[in-house]
N, C-alpha and C positions, 0 to 999 in steps of 0.2 A: 799033185797038180802044180804046174809051173808058175802061173801067174793069177793067184785066186783074188777075187774082188772082195776086200774085207772093209767093211765100215768100221770105222773108229769113233768112239765117243768118249769125251773127256769133259767132266763136269765137277771135278772134285775141288776146284778152286773157284775164284771169282770169275775165271774165263769159262765161258761157253763155247766148246770147240769140237768141230765134227770134220772128220777127214774121209777120203775114200782112197784105200790102198788098192793098187794093182801090182801084185808081186810085191816086190821090195820097195816100190815107188809110191810117192803120194801124187795120186791123179788130180785131186781137187780138195779144197779146203774151204770153210766157212767158221768165222769164229767172231766173238766180241767180248769185251771186258767189262761190260755194264752189270753192275752188282744185280742180283736177283732177276737176271733175265732168262734163266735157264729154262723155266717151264715155257715162257713164251717162244723161245728162239729154237728150241730142240727140234721138233718135227720139220719146221720150215728149213732149217740147215740141213737135215737130213735129205729132204725133198730136193733141195738145191744143188748138194754135191752130186746127187744121182743124175740129175738134168745135165749139170755141166758136163759130166763124162758120158752123157748120152746112153745111159744104161737104165734098167728097170730093176726094182726091189727083186724080182725074180731071178735076176743074175747074180745077186750077192751069194757068196760061199760061206761068209761067216761075218759075226759082229764081235768086235772087240771093245771092251769097256774099261775104263778107270775105276777101279773099286776101292781105293782109298789107301791111306787115311785123308781126310779132308773134310769139305763141309758135309753137315748131315743131310741138309736140303739138297744141295747139289747131287750128292752120291745116290740119294733115294731117286731123284729124277732120272738121272743117267742110267742106272741099274734097272728101273721099271720100264722105261723107253726101250732098253736093249731086250729084256725078257719078253716084252710084248711083240716086237719085231722078229725075234728069233722064233718064238712060238708060232707065230702066224706063217712065217716063211719056212719052217722046219729047216733051220740052219743052225749050227754050233755057235756057242758063245766062248770067247776067250777073254778071261780075266786077267788084267795088268795091274800090278801095284803102281799107284800114283807116283811114288818116290822113284821107282825104277824108270818110270816115263820122264820124270823130271832129270834123272841122271844121264840118260841115253845119249844125249849130244854132247855131254862134257866128260864123258869117261877118258878120253885120250889126252886131255889137258894136264893130267897129274896122276901121281901114283895112286892117290885116292880121291874119290869123289863122295860128298856128303850132301844129299838133297835135303831141303828142309821145307816145310810148310808151316806157315804162321799159324800159331794156334794160341793167341792173345799174349799181351804183355811180352815178355822175354822167353815165353815157351814155344818149342817148335816140335812137330813130328818130325822124326829124321831116320835114316838108316845109313849104312856105310857101304861103298862098292870099291872094289879094286879096278885098275885101269882096264881090266879085260872083262869086267861086268859081273865078276863073283861078288855074291853078297857076303860081307864080312862081319855085319853086325845087323840083327833084325830090326824091323820098325820098332821105334820106340818114343816117348815123349821126354824132353829134355828141357831143364831151365838153363838157359845160357848165360854163362858169366865168362870172365876172361881166363878162367882156370879149366873150365870142364873139357876142353880138347888140347890141353898142353902136352900132354905125353904124345898124342898123335900128331900135332903139329911140330913138335921137336924132332920127330923121327921121318916123317912124311910130308912132302908137298900134297896139299889137299884142296880141291875146288869145292867151295860152297855155293850151290845154286838153288833156285826155287824162291818163292815168295817170302820165305822166312830167311833168306840169307842177307837180304838188304839191312835189316835191324841188327844184325850180328856184325856188321863191318866196324862199328865203333869199338866193340869189346875185343874182337878177335884180329882186328887189322894189324895190331901191333907184331904179329908173327909173320916173318918173312915167307914162311911156307904156305900161308893162307892166301888162296886166291878166290876172286867172287865174280859169279855170273848171276844175273838177276832177269834175264829175259823171261817173259811170261810163258807158262805151261801151254803146250799146243798139242792137240790131237795127232799133228804129223810127227811127233816124238815117237807115238806108238807104232807107227808103221812098220819099222824093222823089227820090233819085238813081237807084234801081231803076226808076222810072216813066220818067224822063227817057230813061234808056237802052234801056228796052223801046220807046219811041216810036220812038226813033232807030235800032232795030235793032242795038244795038251788043251782040252775042251772042258768046260764046266756043265754040271747038271743043271739045266735051264729052270727047273722048277724050284731048286733048293739052295742055289747058291745066293749069298747076300753081301752087301758092301763091307768092307773091313773099316769099322770106325775108329778103332784103335782104343778110344775111350768111350765110356759109357755116356749117353746123351743126357743132359740135365737140362729141363725146360726152364726157360727164365720166368721169373714170378711177373705176372701182368702188372703194368704201371698205372692202368685206368683205375681212378680212385672208386672204391665200392666193389671191386673185384677181388676175390681171394683165391 
């Protein structure tokens, strides 16, 4: 199919973002960066991007969703919404790594691209991509200090991007090969990736695919006196 309509949903970070792809292009976009707004905004954003493009849900050819790593709550909302829509419309699901989505706009800026998702204090979820999009290092959790990327930054110009990159500027900024991009993650980043995967028929099993949390969820202890 030359120009499929693909609904793109990204809820892995603090940004709630929904885009409608028409082929390789982003037709419409709705997003906000208010924390804990995903559940409230998800369905209205889906309805609005379809309305702006003047198409119905029945005209969608697939749904793409960011599957993590990232926020547990955000990922659950995004994936469950995607599953419900895909099942009811009988259309395929495309799973996209949040780190790949973050890296997509910045791949051509340097030899390497290292997307980062903030994961508390100086920890980040990260991966490493080459300038042509090849995955060089699998997603993992790292504690960032001034030496953790020393060898990489000695040999390669590297762009750090995503909401975890800002806090790394102070410790990594001494390296001339370190570049930083901190634009918020957006579902429109997913559009070219979703199109490529659609053309290659890289679809998920709607019933069984799950978010990629990277680390096990640990519930916080209640702070209300008397609760245990």
